[in-house]
C-alpha positions as CSV (number, residue, x, y, z in Angstrom):
1,X,93.7,101.8,133.4
2,X,92.6,98.4,134.7
3,X,89.8,95.8,134.2
4,X,86.9,96.6,136.4
5,X,83.1,96.9,136.3
6,X,81.2,100.0,135.1
7,X,79.3,102.1,137.6
8,X,75.5,102.2,137.6
9,X,74.7,105.9,137.2
10,X,72.0,106.0,134.5
11,X,68.3,106.2,134.9
12,X,65.3,105.2,132.6
13,X,65.2,108.7,131.0
14,X,68.9,108.5,130.2
15,X,68.4,105.1,128.6
16,X,65.3,106.3,126.6
17,X,67.3,109.3,125.4
18,X,70.0,106.9,124.0
19,X,67.3,104.9,122.3
20,X,65.7,107.9,120.7
21,X,69.0,109.4,119.6
22,X,70.3,106.1,118.3
23,X,67.2,105.4,116.2
24,X,66.2,108.8,114.8
25,X,69.1,109.7,112.6
26,X,69.9,109.8,108.9
27,X,67.7,106.8,108.2
28,X,64.4,108.6,108.4
29,X,65.8,111.3,106.1
30,X,66.8,109.0,103.3
31,X,65.0,105.6,103.4
32,X,61.4,106.7,102.8
33,X,61.9,107.2,99.1
34,X,63.4,103.6,98.9
35,X,60.3,102.3,100.7
36,X,58.0,104.3,98.5
37,X,59.6,103.0,95.4
38,X,59.1,99.4,96.5
39,X,55.6,100.0,97.9
40,X,54.0,102.8,95.8
41,X,50.7,102.9,97.7
42,X,50.1,105.3,100.5
43,X,48.3,102.9,102.8
44,X,50.7,100.0,102.2
45,X,53.6,102.5,102.5
46,X,52.4,103.6,105.9
47,X,51.7,100.0,106.9
48,X,55.4,99.2,106.5
49,X,56.3,101.8,109.1
50,X,53.5,100.7,111.4
51,X,54.6,97.1,111.1
52,X,58.2,98.0,111.7
53,X,57.2,100.0,114.8
54,X,55.2,97.2,116.2
55,X,58.0,94.7,115.6
56,X,60.5,97.1,117.2
57,X,58.3,97.4,120.3
58,X,57.9,93.6,120.5
59,X,61.7,93.3,120.2
60,X,62.2,95.9,122.8
61,X,60.1,94.1,125.3
62,X,62.0,90.8,124.6
63,X,65.3,92.7,125.1
64,X,63.9,94.1,128.3
65,X,63.5,90.7,129.7
66,X,66.9,89.5,128.5
67,X,68.6,92.7,129.8
68,X,66.9,92.4,133.2
69,X,67.9,88.8,133.4
70,X,71.5,89.5,132.5
71,X,72.2,93.2,133.3
72,X,75.7,93.3,131.8
73,X,77.2,95.5,129.1
74,X,77.1,94.2,125.6
75,X,73.5,93.8,124.5
76,X,72.9,90.9,122.1
77,X,76.5,89.8,122.5
78,X,75.6,88.7,126.0
79,X,72.3,87.1,125.0
80,X,73.6,85.2,122.0
81,X,76.6,83.9,123.9
82,X,74.3,82.6,126.7
83,X,71.8,81.0,124.3
84,X,73.9,79.8,121.4
85,X,77.5,79.9,122.4
86,X,80.5,82.3,122.3
87,X,80.9,82.1,118.5
88,X,77.4,83.4,117.9
89,X,77.9,86.2,120.4
90,X,81.2,87.1,118.8
91,X,79.8,87.4,115.3
92,X,77.3,90.0,116.4
93,X,80.0,91.9,118.2
94,X,82.3,91.6,115.2
95,X,79.6,92.9,112.9
96,X,78.9,95.8,115.3
97,X,82.6,96.8,115.2
98,X,83.3,96.3,111.5
99,X,80.1,98.0,110.2
100,X,77.2,98.1,112.7
101,X,78.3,100.9,115.0
102,X,81.5,102.1,113.4
103,X,80.2,102.1,109.8
104,X,77.0,103.9,110.9
105,X,79.0,106.5,112.8
106,X,81.2,107.1,109.7
107,X,78.3,107.4,107.4
108,X,76.5,109.8,109.8
109,X,79.6,111.9,110.2
110,X,80.0,112.3,106.4
111,X,76.3,113.2,106.1
112,X,76.8,115.7,108.9
113,X,79.5,117.3,106.9
114,X,77.2,117.7,104.0
115,X,74.7,119.6,106.2
116,X,77.4,121.8,107.7
117,X,78.3,122.7,104.1
118,X,75.0,124.5,103.9
119,X,76.2,127.1,106.4
120,X,80.0,126.7,106.0
121,X,80.7,126.5,102.3
122,X,83.4,123.9,101.3
123,X,82.8,121.9,104.6
124,X,81.2,119.2,102.4
125,X,83.8,119.4,99.6
126,X,85.0,115.9,98.9
127,X,87.8,117.0,96.6
128,X,91.0,115.1,97.7
129,X,93.6,117.2,99.4
130,X,95.9,114.3,100.2
131,X,95.6,110.7,99.1
132,X,97.5,107.9,100.9
133,X,97.9,105.2,98.3
134,X,97.2,102.0,100.3
135,X,96.4,99.1,98.0
136,X,92.7,98.5,97.6
137,X,91.7,101.0,100.3
138,X,93.4,104.4,99.5
139,X,92.8,106.9,102.3
140,X,91.5,110.2,101.0
141,X,91.8,113.4,103.1
142,X,89.4,116.1,102.0
143,X,87.6,119.0,103.7
144,X,84.5,116.7,104.0
145,X,86.5,114.0,105.7
146,X,88.2,116.4,108.1
147,X,84.8,117.7,109.3
148,X,83.5,114.2,109.7
149,X,86.7,113.2,111.6
150,X,86.2,116.2,113.9
151,X,82.7,115.2,114.7
152,X,83.8,111.6,115.5
153,X,86.7,112.8,117.7
154,X,84.5,115.3,119.6
155,X,81.9,112.7,120.5
156,X,84.6,110.2,121.5
157,X,86.2,112.8,123.7
158,X,83.0,113.7,125.4
159,X,82.0,110.1,126.2
160,X,85.5,109.3,127.3
161,X,85.3,112.0,129.9
162,X,82.7,110.1,131.9
163,X,79.1,108.9,132.0
164,X,78.1,112.3,133.4
165,X,79.2,114.5,130.4
166,X,78.1,111.8,127.9
167,X,74.6,111.6,129.6
168,X,74.2,115.4,129.7
169,X,75.1,115.9,126.0
170,X,73.0,112.9,124.9
171,X,69.9,114.0,126.8
172,X,70.3,117.6,125.6
173,X,70.6,116.5,121.9
174,X,67.7,114.0,122.2
175,X,65.4,116.7,123.7
176,X,66.4,119.2,121.0
177,X,65.8,116.5,118.3
178,X,62.3,115.5,119.5
179,X,61.1,119.0,120.2
180,X,62.2,120.4,116.9
181,X,60.7,117.5,114.9
182,X,57.4,117.8,116.7
183,X,57.2,121.5,116.1
184,X,58.0,121.0,112.4
185,X,55.4,118.3,112.0
186,X,52.8,120.5,113.7
187,X,53.5,123.5,111.5
188,X,53.6,121.4,108.4
189,X,50.3,119.7,109.0
190,X,48.5,122.9,110.1
191,X,49.8,125.7,107.9
192,X,51.9,124.0,105.3
193,X,51.1,123.7,101.6
194,X,50.0,120.1,101.0
195,X,47.0,118.0,100.2
196,X,45.2,115.3,102.2
197,X,44.2,113.8,98.9
198,X,47.8,112.5,98.5
199,X,47.1,109.9,101.1
200,X,44.8,108.2,98.6
201,X,46.8,108.4,95.4
202,X,48.7,105.2,94.5
203,X,51.4,105.1,91.9
204,X,51.4,101.4,91.2
205,X,50.6,97.9,92.4
206,X,52.2,96.4,95.5
207,X,53.7,92.9,95.5
208,X,54.1,90.8,98.7
209,X,57.8,90.2,98.1
210,X,58.4,93.9,97.5
211,X,56.6,94.7,100.7
212,X,58.9,92.3,102.6
213,X,62.0,93.7,100.9
214,X,60.8,97.2,101.9
215,X,60.8,96.1,105.5
216,X,64.6,95.7,105.5
217,X,65.2,99.5,105.1
218,X,62.3,100.1,107.5
219,X,63.7,97.9,110.2
220,X,67.2,99.3,109.5
221,X,65.7,102.8,110.1
222,X,64.2,101.5,113.4
223,X,67.4,99.9,114.4
224,X,68.7,101.2,117.6
225,X,65.6,100.5,119.7
226,X,67.8,98.1,121.7
227,X,70.5,100.7,122.5
228,X,69.7,100.9,126.2
229,X,70.4,97.2,126.5
230,X,74.1,97.8,125.7
231,X,74.2,100.0,128.8
232,X,72.6,97.5,131.1
233,X,75.7,97.4,133.4
234,X,75.4,101.2,134.0
235,X,71.6,101.5,134.6
236,X,70.4,101.7,138.2
237,X,67.9,99.0,139.2
238,X,68.0,97.4,135.7
239,X,65.1,95.0,136.5
240,X,62.8,98.0,136.6
241,X,64.5,100.8,134.7
242,X,65.7,98.9,131.6
243,X,62.2,97.9,130.5
244,X,61.1,101.5,131.0
245,X,64.0,102.9,129.0
246,X,63.4,100.5,126.1
247,X,59.6,101.0,126.1
248,X,59.5,104.8,126.4
249,X,62.3,105.3,123.8
250,X,60.7,102.9,121.3
251,X,57.2,104.3,121.6
252,X,58.4,107.9,121.1
253,X,60.3,106.8,118.0
254,X,57.2,105.0,116.6
255,X,55.1,108.1,117.1
256,X,57.6,110.5,115.5
257,X,58.2,108.1,112.5
258,X,54.5,107.7,111.9
259,X,53.8,111.5,112.0
260,X,56.8,112.2,109.7
261,X,55.7,109.8,107.1
262,X,52.2,111.1,107.1
263,X,53.7,114.6,106.6
264,X,55.8,113.3,103.8
265,X,52.7,112.0,102.0
266,X,50.8,115.1,102.8
267,X,53.3,117.2,100.9
268,X,54.3,114.7,98.2
269,X,52.3,112.0,96.5
270,X,53.9,108.6,97.0
271,X,55.2,108.5,93.4
272,X,57.0,111.8,93.8
273,X,58.3,110.7,97.2
274,X,59.9,107.7,95.5
275,X,61.8,110.0,93.2
276,X,63.3,112.2,95.9
277,X,67.1,112.1,96.0
278,X,68.9,113.2,99.2
279,X,67.2,114.2,102.4
280,X,63.4,114.0,102.3
281,X,63.2,116.5,105.2
282,X,65.0,119.2,103.2
283,X,62.6,118.8,100.3
284,X,59.6,118.8,102.5
285,X,60.8,121.9,104.4
286,X,61.5,123.8,101.1
287,X,58.1,123.0,99.7
288,X,56.2,123.7,102.9
289,X,57.8,126.9,104.2
290,X,60.4,128.1,101.6
291,X,64.2,128.1,101.4
292,X,64.7,129.7,104.8
293,X,62.8,126.9,106.4
294,X,65.1,124.5,104.6
295,X,68.0,126.2,106.4
296,X,66.2,125.7,109.7
297,X,65.7,122.0,109.0
298,X,69.4,121.9,108.1
299,X,70.1,122.9,111.7
300,X,67.6,120.3,112.8
301,X,69.3,117.6,110.7
302,X,72.7,118.6,112.2
303,X,71.3,118.2,115.7
304,X,69.6,115.0,114.9
305,X,72.7,113.4,113.3
306,X,75.0,114.6,116.0
307,X,72.7,113.0,118.6
308,X,72.9,109.8,116.7
309,X,76.7,109.8,116.6
310,X,76.7,110.6,120.3
311,X,74.3,107.7,121.1
312,X,76.3,105.2,119.0
313,X,79.6,106.4,120.6
314,X,77.9,105.8,124.0
315,X,76.5,102.3,123.2
316,X,78.9,100.6,120.8
317,X,82.1,100.5,122.9
318,X,80.2,98.6,125.6
319,X,80.0,95.7,123.2
320,X,83.7,95.5,122.6
321,X,84.4,96.1,126.3
322,X,82.2,93.0,127.1
323,X,84.0,91.0,124.4
324,X,87.4,91.9,125.6
325,X,86.4,91.0,129.2
326,X,85.6,87.6,127.9
327,X,88.9,87.5,126.1
328,X,87.3,87.6,122.6
329,X,88.7,91.0,121.6
330,X,91.8,93.0,122.2
331,X,92.5,92.8,125.9
332,X,93.1,96.5,126.3
333,X,89.5,97.2,125.3
334,X,88.4,95.7,128.7
335,X,90.2,98.4,130.6
336,X,88.2,101.0,132.5
337,X,89.6,104.5,132.9
338,X,90.5,104.9,136.6
339,X,89.3,108.5,136.7
340,X,86.5,108.7,134.2
341,X,85.2,105.1,134.7
342,X,84.5,104.6,131.0
343,X,85.7,101.9,128.6
344,X,88.2,104.4,127.2
345,X,90.2,102.1,125.0
346,X,87.1,100.6,123.4
347,X,85.8,104.1,122.7
348,X,89.1,105.1,121.1
349,X,89.2,101.9,119.0
350,X,85.7,102.4,117.7
351,X,86.4,106.1,116.8
352,X,89.7,105.1,115.1
353,X,88.0,102.4,112.9
354,X,85.2,104.8,112.1
355,X,87.8,107.4,111.0
356,X,89.5,104.8,108.7
357,X,86.1,104.0,107.1
358,X,85.5,107.8,106.5
359,X,88.9,108.2,104.9
360,X,88.6,105.0,102.8
361,X,85.1,105.8,101.7
362,X,84.0,102.2,102.6
363,X,81.5,103.1,105.3
364,X,78.3,103.4,103.1
365,X,79.3,100.2,101.3
366,X,79.7,98.2,104.5
367,X,76.5,99.5,106.1
368,X,74.6,98.7,102.9
369,X,76.0,95.2,102.9
370,X,75.4,94.5,106.6
371,X,71.9,96.2,106.8
372,X,70.3,92.8,106.8
373,X,72.6,91.7,109.7
374,X,70.8,94.2,112.0
375,X,67.5,92.3,111.3
376,X,69.3,88.9,111.5
377,X,70.9,89.4,114.9
378,X,67.9,91.1,116.4
379,X,65.7,88.2,115.4
380,X,68.2,85.6,116.7
381,X,68.5,87.6,120.0
382,X,64.8,87.7,120.5
383,X,64.6,83.9,119.7
384,X,67.2,83.5,122.5
385,X,64.4,84.4,124.9
386,X,62.7,81.1,124.2
387,X,66.0,79.2,124.6
388,X,66.8,80.8,128.0
389,X,63.2,80.4,129.3
390,X,63.4,76.7,128.5
391,X,67.0,76.2,129.7
392,X,66.6,78.3,132.9
393,X,63.0,78.0,133.9
394,X,63.5,78.7,137.6
395,X,65.8,81.7,137.3
396,X,64.1,84.8,138.8
397,X,63.1,87.3,136.1
398,X,62.6,90.9,137.2
399,X,60.7,91.6,134.0
400,X,58.8,89.3,131.6
401,X,58.3,90.2,127.9
402,X,54.9,91.6,127.2
403,X,52.8,89.4,124.9
404,X,55.0,86.3,125.4
405,X,55.1,84.0,123.5
406,X,53.2,85.5,120.6
407,X,54.9,88.9,120.3
408,X,58.5,87.7,120.4
409,X,57.6,84.7,118.2
410,X,56.1,87.1,115.6
411,X,59.2,89.3,115.8
412,X,61.6,86.4,115.4
413,X,59.6,84.9,112.5
414,X,59.2,88.2,110.7
415,X,62.9,89.0,111.1
416,X,64.1,85.6,109.8
417,X,61.6,85.8,107.0
418,X,63.0,89.1,105.9
419,X,66.5,87.8,106.1
420,X,65.6,84.6,104.2
421,X,63.9,86.7,101.5
422,X,67.0,89.0,101.2
423,X,69.4,86.0,100.9
424,X,67.1,84.4,98.3
425,X,67.1,87.6,96.2
426,X,70.7,88.5,96.8
427,X,72.5,85.1,96.9
428,X,70.6,82.0,96.0
429,X,68.9,83.2,92.9
430,X,72.0,85.0,91.6
431,X,74.2,82.0,92.1
432,X,71.7,79.7,90.3
433,X,71.3,82.1,87.4
434,X,74.8,83.4,87.2
435,X,73.9,87.0,87.8
436,X,75.8,89.4,90.2
437,X,75.2,89.0,93.9
438,X,73.2,91.5,96.0
439,X,74.3,93.4,99.1
440,X,73.0,90.8,101.5
441,X,75.3,88.2,100.1
442,X,78.2,90.5,100.5
443,X,77.1,91.1,104.1
444,X,77.0,87.4,104.8
445,X,80.7,87.2,103.7
446,X,81.6,90.0,106.0
447,X,79.9,88.2,108.9
448,X,81.7,85.0,107.9
449,X,85.0,86.8,108.1
450,X,84.4,87.0,111.8
451,X,84.9,83.2,112.1
452,X,88.7,83.3,111.6
453,X,88.8,86.4,113.8
454,X,87.0,84.5,116.5
455,X,89.5,81.6,116.4
456,X,92.4,84.1,116.5
457,X,91.0,86.0,119.5
458,X,90.1,82.8,121.2
459,X,93.6,81.4,120.8
460,X,95.1,84.7,121.9
461,X,92.9,84.7,125.0
462,X,93.7,81.1,125.8
463,X,97.4,81.8,125.5
464,X,97.0,84.9,127.7
465,X,95.2,82.9,130.4
466,X,97.8,80.1,130.3
467,X,100.7,82.5,130.5
468,X,99.2,84.0,133.7
469,X,98.8,80.5,135.1
470,X,102.5,79.8,134.1
471,X,101.5,76.8,132.0
472,X,102.7,76.1,128.4
473,X,100.6,74.6,125.7
474,X,102.0,71.5,123.9
475,X,103.6,72.0,120.5
476,X,100.9,69.8,119.0
477,X,98.1,72.0,120.2
478,X,99.9,75.1,119.0
479,X,100.2,73.6,115.5
480,X,96.6,72.5,115.6
481,X,95.6,76.1,116.5
482,X,97.7,77.5,113.7
483,X,96.4,75.2,111.0
484,X,92.8,75.6,112.2
485,X,93.1,79.3,111.8
486,X,94.9,79.0,108.5
487,X,92.3,76.6,107.0
488,X,89.3,78.6,108.2
489,X,90.9,81.9,106.9
490,X,91.3,80.2,103.6
491,X,87.7,78.9,103.7
492,X,86.2,82.4,104.3
493,X,88.7,84.5,102.4
494,X,90.7,82.8,99.7
495,X,88.0,80.3,98.8
496,X,85.1,82.8,98.4
497,X,87.5,85.4,96.9
498,X,88.4,83.0,94.1
499,X,84.7,82.8,93.3
500,X,85.1,86.3,92.1
501,X,87.3,85.0,89.3
502,X,84.6,82.6,88.0
503,X,83.1,85.5,86.1
504,X,85.8,85.0,83.4
505,X,84.8,81.4,82.5
506,X,81.7,80.0,80.8
507,X,80.1,78.3,83.7
508,X,80.9,80.1,87.0
509,X,78.3,78.4,89.1
510,X,79.9,74.9,88.8
511,X,83.4,76.1,89.6
512,X,82.0,78.1,92.5
513,X,80.3,75.1,94.0
514,X,83.4,73.0,93.5
515,X,85.7,75.5,95.3
516,X,83.1,75.9,98.1
517,X,82.8,72.2,98.5
518,X,86.5,71.6,98.7
519,X,86.8,74.5,101.2
520,X,84.1,73.1,103.5
521,X,85.8,69.7,103.4
522,X,89.1,71.3,104.4
523,X,87.5,73.2,107.3
524,X,85.7,70.1,108.5
525,X,89.0,68.1,108.4
526,X,90.7,70.7,110.5
527,X,88.0,70.7,113.1
528,X,88.4,66.9,113.6
529,X,92.2,67.3,113.6
530,X,92.9,65.6,110.3
531,X,95.6,68.2,109.5
532,X,97.3,66.3,106.7
533,X,94.1,65.6,104.9
534,X,93.1,69.2,105.3
535,X,96.4,70.3,103.7
536,X,95.7,68.1,100.7
537,X,92.2,69.5,100.3
538,X,93.4,73.1,100.7
539,X,95.9,72.4,98.0
540,X,93.1,71.3,95.7
541,X,91.2,74.4,96.5
542,X,94.2,76.5,95.5
543,X,94.8,74.5,92.4
544,X,91.2,74.9,91.2
545,X,91.4,78.6,92.1
546,X,94.4,79.0,89.8
547,X,92.4,77.8,86.8
548,X,90.6,81.2,86.3
549,X,93.8,82.9,87.3
550,X,95.7,81.5,84.3
551,X,92.7,82.3,82.1
552,X,92.8,85.9,83.3
553,X,96.5,86.2,82.8
554,X,96.0,85.8,79.0
555,X,94.2,89.1,78.9
556,X,96.6,91.2,81.0
557,X,98.6,94.0,79.4
558,X,100.0,96.0,82.2
559,X,100.7,93.7,85.2
560,X,99.1,93.6,88.6
561,X,97.5,97.1,88.7
562,X,96.1,96.8,85.2
563,X,94.5,93.4,85.9
564,X,90.9,92.8,86.6
565,X,89.5,93.3,90.2
566,X,89.0,89.6,90.4
567,X,92.6,88.9,89.7
568,X,93.6,91.3,92.4
569,X,91.4,89.5,94.8
570,X,93.0,86.2,93.9
571,X,96.5,87.5,94.4
572,X,95.5,89.0,97.7
573,X,93.9,85.7,98.8
574,X,97.1,83.8,98.0
575,X,99.0,86.3,100.3
576,X,96.6,85.2,103.1
577,X,98.3,81.9,103.2
578,X,101.6,83.6,104.0
579,X,100.3,85.9,106.7
580,X,99.9,85.3,110.5
581,X,97.8,86.5,113.4
582,X,96.0,89.8,113.3
583,X,97.3,90.7,109.9
584,X,95.6,87.6,108.5
585,X,92.3,88.7,110.0
586,X,92.6,92.3,108.7
587,X,93.7,91.1,105.2
588,X,90.9,88.5,105.1
589,X,88.4,91.3,105.8
590,X,89.9,93.5,103.1
591,X,89.7,90.7,100.6
592,X,86.0,90.0,101.4
593,X,85.1,93.6,101.2
594,X,86.9,93.9,97.8
595,X,85.1,90.8,96.6
596,X,81.8,92.1,97.7
597,X,82.3,95.4,95.8
598,X,83.2,93.5,92.6
599,X,80.0,91.5,92.8
600,X,77.6,94.2,94.0
């Protein structure tokens, strides 16, 4: 395999099918009760889905202009890199790999196994068969995980075989998904047992902040409307066909989501909808047409989730391929299979990490933590439209975003408002009051873990280029590169990890601020090449971090394993200072995920 461009073999319908399959998955089956609990009024409940759909369409049109302007694989990785720099682009790609695509694939595969269990008993059995005792992240092999791994492997194999097989399977699954959902909606509204009066029955008042928070799961459920942009390098005549793919796919999704939510309220009052656990579609099918209809919808759900896994397996690897081509990911991921002309290594890498998440049981946690990141990066990418229009006013644009500048501005402002509200609720207010952090704060830490990864990949890419040019970096620069990586890893892993220990002392907020302040000074010192000063500050951070460690030691009775989770995080963070290279990045991520779990 060698580094080469991807072939343009996809049309607008292929792109629209990827959008539809990528968006309509497990989200619409499970998030409506969450939205109904936050917005217990039928009209306001439906307004969240309408607003989410309009925002998604505005975003899709902005992406259409960006993708037509830069028709390369990678989606927002390409747009953020062009508008804000390579670090911004890398962070969105990092989040996509760690949780965005890989985590969503893993969660979908596990949910798929639970639906298969309806027809093949024990397929969803999570009872461990074998447990591999890896510290912090034991890998559990069960019948459920084996079914999930089989689905991930099958989709990876199909899409590795070439764009042709991947396109055929994707289009077929998308067509089956749309047609069966429309038939079910039509039958439910025409002959089902429900009441139109439910559309006027509220279960409680609606607060503005609750409505905004409800938009996070709504927009997460709409996430994927930009999927065709990741395939820009493989779509024929991208200036014309990419806008069509994004527009058609998003409009179809808006229509189906709107009708499904009307059907949900037709069958269940909003208060009962909020109390549903599990798949809403199964509950609705059972109430509308009996248990056998529930089995039919089980098949529909299997098709729907399989289509989503297929679409994410199609789109996600194009991001890592683009990053690797820019030397910001493992170089092998930039290789294109000589026969199948697919980014084979990137496909295998994503499938492998998804499999690890399935076995570790961390997938749902990661996607919960990084759900706000989907909104964040989409909003920042749409804002890039303004940056590039101002910076490159004379560059030919095959397509211009509809409603510019109002529509993309509304999308960007709404997205950033939702993110700000989430961070206020999950990070700022908990820190000031000393209460546990929320999932968005944990997600911010996971994104921040990409910064040391960026420095490592950047240094590795530079060394690769310099080796090919037969030049050698000076020893001073090598030391600077090493210490920069070490200090930034400490900043975003050991420093925040030590904050987890502050729960054992009387005033955690002050110690947290002290550690964070020292960490930022250390990082700033490294960036301006004041290495010795940075070492002193880093030593202070470690010293302050040891205070809660010694306080915790007094309560230990059984050593490391019997200690508190916070102590384990601290010991793990100390090990970070002894690690190098890729092991540092992986261990830093593990520490951050463990910290996030202890706070959530």
